[in-house]
C-alpha positions in Angstrom: 7.8 37.9 -22.2 7.4 34.6 -24.6 10.2 33.3 -23.3 8.3 33.5 -19.7 5.2 32.2 -20.8 6.2 29.5 -22.1 8.3 28.5 -19.6 5.0 28.8 -17.6 3.0 26.8 -19.3 4.6 23.9 -20.1 4.5 22.6 -16.8 0.9 22.3 -16.5 1.1 21.0 -19.8 3.2 18.2 -18.7 1.3 17.1 -15.5 -1.8 17.3 -17.0 -1.1 14.7 -19.7 0.3 13.0 -17.1 -2.9 13.1 -15.0 -4.8 11.6 -17.9 -2.3 8.8 -18.4 -2.5 7.7 -15.2 -6.5 7.6 -15.4 -6.4 6.1 -18.6 -4.4 3.6 -16.9 -6.5 3.4 -13.5 -9.6 2.7 -15.5 -7.7 -0.4 -17.4 -7.2 -1.7 -14.7 -10.2 -1.5 -13.4 -11.9 -3.1 -16.5 -9.5 -6.3 -15.9 -9.9 -6.6 -12.8 -13.6 -6.3 -13.0 -13.8 -8.8 -15.6 -10.9 -11.1 -13.5 -13.4 -11.3 -10.9 -16.4 -11.7 -12.6 -15.5 -14.7 -14.5 -13.1 -16.4 -12.9 -14.7 -16.1 -9.3 -17.8 -18.2 -10.2 -15.7 -20.3 -12.8 -13.8 -21.9 -9.9 -16.1 -21.9 -7.2 -18.6 -24.2 -9.6 -14.8 -26.3 -10.2 -14.9 -26.4 -6.8 -18.4 -27.6 -6.0 -17.8 -30.3 -8.6 -14.9 -31.9 -7.7 -16.6 -31.8 -3.9 -19.5 -33.3 -4.7 -18.6 -35.4 -7.1 -17.0 -38.5 -6.5 -12.9 -38.2 -7.6 -11.8 -35.8 -4.9 -9.0 -38.0 -4.3 -8.0 -38.0 -7.8 -8.7 -34.2 -8.4 -7.5 -32.9 -5.1 -4.6 -31.3 -7.2 -7.0 -29.5 -9.3 -9.1 -28.3 -6.5 -6.5 -26.9 -4.8 -5.3 -24.9 -7.9 -9.0 -24.0 -8.0 -8.6 -22.5 -4.7 -5.3 -21.2 -5.0 -7.1 -19.3 -8.1 -10.1 -18.0 -6.1 -7.5 -15.9 -3.7 -6.0 -14.6 -6.9 -9.9 -13.5 -8.2 -10.3 -12.0 -4.7 -7.3 -10.4 -5.1 -8.5 -8.6 -8.1 -10.6 -6.9 -5.9 -8.2 -5.7 -3.5 -6.1 -4.4 -5.7 -9.4 -2.6 -7.1 -10.2 -0.8 -4.2 -6.1 -0.4 -3.2 -6.9 2.4 -6.2 -8.9 4.2 -3.7 -7.4 2.8 -0.6 -3.7 2.6 -0.8 -3.7 0.9 3.1 -4.4 -2.4 1.0 -1.2 -2.0 -1.1 0.5 -4.5 1.4 -2.1 -6.6 1.0 -2.1 -7.6 -2.6 1.8 -7.4 -2.9 1.5 -9.9 0.0 -1.4 -12.0 -2.2 0.3 -11.9 -5.9 2.4 -15.1 -4.4 -0.9 -16.8 -5.2 0.0 -15.8 -9.0 3.2 -15.9 -8.6 3.8 -19.3 -7.0 0.9 -20.9 -6.2 -0.7 -20.9 -9.9 2.4 -22.7 -11.5 3.3 -25.0 -8.8 0.1 -26.5 -8.7 0.1 -26.7 -12.6 3.6 -28.4 -11.9 2.1 -31.1 -9.6 -0.5 -31.5 -12.2 1.9 -32.1 -14.6 3.7 -34.3 -13.0 1.2 -36.5 -11.8 0.5 -37.2 -15.7 3.7 -38.0 -16.0 4.5 -40.4 -13.7 0.9 -42.1 -14.7 1.8 -42.5 -17.6 6.1 -43.0 -18.1 5.8 -44.9 -14.6 2.4 -46.4 -13.9 3.9 -48.4 -10.7 5.5 -45.6 -9.8 2.2 -43.6 -9.5 0.1 -46.7 -8.4 2.5 -46.6 -5.1 2.0 -43.2 -4.9 -1.7 -42.6 -5.6 -3.3 -42.9 -2.0 -4.2 -39.8 -1.1 -2.2 -38.8 1.6 0.5 -38.1 -0.6 -1.3 -35.9 -2.2 -2.5 -33.9 0.7 1.6 -34.3 2.3 2.6 -32.1 -1.7 0.4 -29.7 -1.1 0.8 -28.9 2.0 3.9 -28.1 0.7 3.0 -26.5 -1.5 1.1 -23.9 0.2 3.9 -23.4 2.2 6.1 -22.5 -0.5 3.5 -20.2 -1.7 3.4 -18.4 1.5 7.1 -18.3 1.3 6.9 -16.7 -1.7 3.7 -14.2 -0.7 6.5 -13.0 2.4 9.2 -12.6 -0.5 7.2 -10.0 -3.3 5.8 -8.2 -0.2 9.4 -7.6 1.1 11.1 -7.2 -2.2 8.5 -5.1 -3.8 8.0 -2.9 -0.8 12.0 -2.5 0.1 12.2 -1.3 -3.9 14.4 -4.1 -4.5 13.2 -4.9 -7.8 16.4 -6.4 -8.9 16.1 -9.3 -6.3 12.5 -9.4 -7.4 13.3 -9.7 -10.9 15.7 -12.9 -10.1 13.1 -14.1 -8.2 10.8 -14.1 -10.6 12.7 -15.1 -13.7 13.8 -18.4 -11.5 10.7 -19.3 -10.6 9.7 -19.1 -14.2 12.4 -21.0 -15.7 12.5 -23.8 -13.0 8.2 -24.1 -13.7 8.9 -24.4 -17.6 11.3 -26.9 -17.5 9.4 -29.4 -15.4 6.5 -28.5 -17.9 8.2 -29.3 -20.5 10.3 -32.1 -19.4 6.6 -34.1 -18.5 5.5 -32.5 -21.9 8.8 -34.1 -24.1 8.6 -37.5 -22.1 4.3 -37.9 -22.1 4.8 -37.7 -25.9 7.5 -39.7 -26.7 5.6 -42.6 -24.3 2.3 -41.5 -26.5 4.4 -41.9 -30.1 5.6 -45.4 -28.7 2.3 -47.0 -29.1 0.3 -46.0 -31.8 -3.4 -45.6 -31.9 -5.0 -48.2 -32.4 -2.7 -50.9 -32.1 -3.5 -54.0 -30.1 -6.7 -54.6 -27.9 -9.1 -53.0 -26.1 -6.8 -52.3 -23.6 -4.1 -50.6 -25.3 -6.8 -48.8 -26.8 -7.6 -47.3 -23.5 -3.8 -46.8 -22.5 -3.4 -44.6 -25.6 -6.6 -42.5 -24.7 -4.8 -41.8 -21.2 -1.4 -41.1 -22.7 -3.1 -38.7 -24.8 -5.4 -36.7 -22.1 -2.2 -36.6 -19.9 0.0 -35.0 -22.9 -3.2 -32.8 -23.9 -3.3 -31.0 -20.0 0.0 -30.8 -20.0 0.3 -29.4 -23.8 -2.8 -26.8 -21.7 -0.9 -26.2 -18.7 2.3 -24.7 -20.7 0.9 -21.6 -22.6 -1.1 -20.9 -19.5 2.4 -20.8 -17.9 3.6 -18.1 -20.2 0.0 -16.2 -20.0 0.4 -16.4 -16.3 3.9 -14.6 -16.3 3.1 -11.9 -19.0 -0.4 -10.7 -16.9 1.3 -10.5 -13.3 4.4 -8.3 -15.5 1.9 -6.2 -16.5 0.3 -5.9 -13.4 3.7 -5.2 -10.9 5.6 -3.5 -13.0 2.9 -0.6 -14.5 3.2 2.6 -13.3 
């Protein structure tokens, strides 16, 4: 009798613990999604407003597109929050994951490449400085991003996690390689001329190199944090 009683109550205990752990995960997701939207959406909206109302739309065009992509990511957090209660929104949230997986790092790479060209190849940078070239690059980036959204949706809905893992890993290595290459190249260019050498023009040029170096240096760990956040969201139980 005792054995039968134990065997009968054990599944209930296991079910209760599973339900409690799921509730904790859902509560944590709600907190993270809420914080991401409440802080991210106003910040990126303000950045877009500053770029549009300012006089540097052409020079900040990549940053403008990056902020638009970030706003889409913030809106996706709201949909992810609603999908906890309405399962019909799950496909939409999975589709918009491509903005985080491909969109953000792709526009970050475009910013890093722009800094690299401005410092290491200034003649080439001036040649492709007009706005039309940035529009072409951003159009291609958005096409690639929406293609990534479709790949995310099909691979995750079909439960083909191996294909998604390869897709995710190769993208990460590609974007990381581009950013590290730009970082090292700008650092070498910065070390070739020490601060204070030459006149005023040399100091201004050195200041631009430092600015480009810090932009790329900040973008690289952001890529790591972005990837870590995506992994925790996509593969959480």
